C-alpha positions as CSV (number, residue, x, y, z in Angstrom):
1,M,0.0,0.0,0.0
2,T,1.3,3.4,-0.8
3,E,0.8,6.5,1.3
4,G,-2.4,8.3,0.5
5,R,-4.0,5.2,-1.1
6,L,-6.7,3.2,0.5
7,L,-7.8,-0.2,-0.9
8,E,-10.7,-1.9,0.9
9,K,-14.0,-3.7,0.6
10,C,-17.3,-2.0,1.5
11,C,-18.6,-3.6,4.7
12,E,-22.1,-3.6,3.4
13,C,-21.8,-5.0,-0.2
14,G,-18.2,-6.3,-0.3
15,Q,-17.4,-4.1,-3.3
16,L,-13.7,-3.2,-3.6
17,I,-13.2,0.6,-3.0
18,E,-10.0,2.3,-4.1
19,H,-9.2,5.8,-3.0
20,T,-6.3,7.4,-4.9
21,D,-7.0,11.0,-4.1
22,D,-6.4,12.9,-1.0
23,S,-10.1,14.0,-0.5
24,P,-11.0,14.1,3.2
25,I,-13.5,11.6,4.6
26,I,-15.9,13.6,6.8
27,C,-18.3,12.0,9.3
28,G,-19.7,14.5,11.7
29,D,-16.9,16.2,13.6
30,L,-14.4,13.5,12.5
31,I,-12.3,14.3,9.4
32,L,-9.9,11.7,8.0
33,R,-7.2,12.9,5.6
34,P,-5.8,10.0,3.5
35,G,-2.9,11.9,2.1
36,F,-1.5,12.6,5.6
37,N,-2.9,9.5,7.5
38,T,-4.4,11.9,10.1
39,A,-7.7,12.1,11.9
40,E,-9.1,15.4,13.2
41,W,-11.6,15.6,16.0
42,R,-12.9,19.0,17.1
43,G,-9.8,20.9,16.2
44,K,-7.2,18.3,17.4
45,T,-5.2,16.0,15.1
46,A,-3.7,12.5,15.5
47,R,-1.4,10.8,13.0
48,F,-1.6,7.1,12.2
49,T,0.5,4.5,10.3
50,Q,-0.9,3.4,7.0
51,L,-2.4,0.2,8.4
52,E,-3.9,2.0,11.4
53,F,-5.4,4.7,9.1
54,S,-6.8,2.1,6.7
55,T,-8.4,0.2,9.6
56,L,-9.9,3.4,11.0
57,A,-11.2,4.5,7.5
58,F,-12.8,1.2,7.0
59,I,-14.7,1.5,10.3
60,V,-15.7,5.1,9.6
61,K,-17.0,4.3,6.1
62,C,-19.3,1.7,7.6
63,G,-21.0,4.5,9.6
64,D,-23.6,3.2,11.9
65,A,-23.3,-0.3,10.5
66,M,-21.0,-2.7,12.2
67,A,-17.6,-3.4,10.5
68,R,-17.1,-7.1,11.0
69,K,-13.6,-8.1,12.2
70,M,-13.1,-10.6,9.3
71,A,-14.2,-7.9,6.8
72,I,-11.6,-5.5,8.2
73,Y,-9.0,-8.3,8.2
74,T,-9.7,-9.3,4.6
75,A,-9.7,-5.7,3.3
76,V,-6.7,-4.3,5.2
77,F,-4.4,-7.1,6.4
78,E,-4.8,-10.5,4.8
79,Q,-1.9,-11.6,2.7
80,P,-2.0,-14.6,0.2
81,D,0.1,-16.7,2.6
82,G,-2.6,-16.1,5.4
83,T,-0.4,-13.8,7.5
84,P,-0.9,-12.0,9.8
85,E,-3.4,-13.7,12.1
86,P,-6.9,-12.2,12.3
87,K,-6.2,-11.1,15.9
88,I,-4.2,-8.3,14.3
89,V,-7.5,-6.4,13.9
90,D,-8.1,-6.2,17.7
91,V,-4.5,-5.1,18.2
92,M,-4.8,-2.4,15.6
93,V,-8.0,-1.1,17.0
94,C,-6.3,-0.9,20.4
95,K,-3.5,1.2,18.9
96,I,-6.0,3.4,17.1
97,R,-7.9,4.1,20.3
98,K,-4.7,5.1,22.1
99,K,-4.0,7.7,19.4
100,L,-7.6,8.8,19.4
101,A,-7.5,9.3,23.2
102,V,-4.8,11.9,22.7
103,I,-7.4,14.0,20.8
104,D,-10.2,13.2,23.2
105,A,-11.8,10.8,20.8
106,A,-11.1,7.3,22.2
107,G,-14.8,6.4,22.4
108,L,-15.4,6.9,18.7
109,I,-14.8,3.2,18.0
110,A,-17.4,1.0,19.8
111,T,-16.9,-2.7,20.2
112,V,-19.6,-5.1,19.1
113,W,-18.4,-8.0,21.3
114,G,-17.4,-11.0,19.4
115,Q,-18.3,-9.5,16.0
116,G,-16.6,-6.3,15.2
117,Y,-16.6,-2.5,15.6
118,R,-18.7,0.5,14.7
119,L,-18.3,4.2,14.7
120,D,-20.1,6.0,17.6
121,L,-19.9,9.7,17.2
122,T,-21.9,10.3,20.3
123,N,-19.1,8.8,22.5
124,G,-16.2,10.5,20.9
125,S,-15.0,12.3,24.0
126,L,-15.8,9.4,26.5
127,P,-12.7,7.5,27.8
128,V,-12.2,3.9,26.9
129,L,-12.3,1.9,30.1
130,T,-9.6,-0.6,30.7
131,G,-10.3,-4.0,32.2
132,V,-9.3,-2.8,35.7
133,M,-11.4,0.3,35.4
134,R,-14.4,-1.8,34.2
135,Q,-14.0,-4.1,37.2
136,A,-13.9,-1.2,39.6
137,A,-16.9,0.4,38.0
138,K,-18.8,-2.8,38.2
139,A,-17.9,-3.3,41.9
140,A,-19.0,0.3,42.7
141,E,-22.3,-0.4,40.9
142,L,-22.9,-3.6,42.8
143,A,-22.0,-1.9,46.1
144,A,-24.5,0.9,45.4
145,A,-27.2,-1.6,44.7
146,Q,-26.8,-3.4,48.0
147,P,-29.3,-2.5,50.7
148,Q,-27.8,-0.3,53.5
149,E,-27.9,-1.8,57.0
150,A,-29.4,0.4,59.7
């Protein structure tokens, strides 16, 4: 893949899409710039590697629809020899979220557990909870639900 060129399959119809221009991809307050491999969110900019950017662009282009993990894998990563492993999609989304967190947009990518990812523009500025944070939040929720002793 060359810089500024995206080659992927549409998550809805499977049609191959090639982007050879540097036209921005705009979705709400999110602006992707293929020629620079950057994402802008509410005036802040994050830079991505080509594979990170292609993965993010694939998810963004699916809009409200879910981008299935295997569709992302096939479109962005899969090589004729079967490398890398499909788990690379999860790893790449983790890297993307870390970079989006710097521009207060980590919550833009929502996980559809066991299936894939989708764009969630309503959660752009919400932090992504780590496993430890999730456990602490769940414990606090359970404690609050317990009846208080008199």
